[in-house]
KETI-451702 format. One record per residue (C-alpha): x, y, z. Coordinates in steps of 0.05 Angstrom, whole numbers, padded with zeros to 5 digits, always signed. Layout:
BEGIN
XYZ...
//
This chain:
BEGIN
-00030-00193+00480-00007-00166+00413-00024-00233+00380-00096-00229+00406-00104-00158+00382-00075-00176+00313-00125-00234+00307-00183-00189+00326-00161-00136+00276-00151-00187+00220-00221-00216+00232-00252-00147+00235-00218-00122+00171-00230-00185+00130-00155-00200+00126-00163-00274+00135-00162-00318+00073-00229-00324+00039-00236-00383-00009-00291-00394-00061-00301-00454-00106-00337-00461-00172-00346-00536-00174-00279-00569-00188-00256-00521-00243-00242-00455-00209-00220-00431-00140-00215-00358-00117-00170-00342-00058-00172-00272-00027-00115-00245+00017-00061-00288-00014+00009-00267+00007+00053-00306-00041+00059-00367-00085+00113-00415-00061+00107-00468-00115+00072-00468-00183+00066-00522-00236+00008-00554-00273-00006-00606-00219+00008-00568-00155+00002-00496-00131+00026-00480-00061+00013-00412-00030+00014-00374+00035-00045-00334+00062-00037-00304+00132-00018-00362+00178-00047-00414+00131-00009-00455+00079-00055-00477+00022-00036-00531-00029-00080-00543-00089-00072-00608-00128-00101-00624-00196-00085-00623-00270-00076-00567-00320-00074-00517-00263-00064-00443-00280-00060-00384-00233-00084-00314-00248-00080-00254-00203-00140-00208-00201-00112-00150-00162-00087-00134-00093-00077-00199-00056-00123-00244-00096-00112-00306-00137-00155-00346-00185-00136-00419-00198-00166-00453-00258-00161-00525-00281-00184-00592-00255-00179-00586-00179-00176-00654-00144-00151-00638-00074-00139-00578-00028-00095-00583+00034-00091-00533+00091-00033-00527+00138-00028-00480+00197+00039-00443+00196+00077-00411+00253+00065-00337+00264+00125-00296+00245+00138-00226+00271+00110-00174+00223
//
């Protein structure tokens, strides 16, 4: 029951990850929780119950405020992985 209420609240309050692309050179991710791996060919991050891995070359990450991330460089592939829900 709590999981269902948490999902409804997250959807209503726009707490789910929102991802925007500008061609293959820039990616904006809102509601990013943390960066797990960072180098110039791979950036792996966690956003809610979703793991996101960005592959490319000359990748750079910039934060733009509370819970947001801008990735710049040549983006060649983006992978999404559903993660287990942990107690909050």
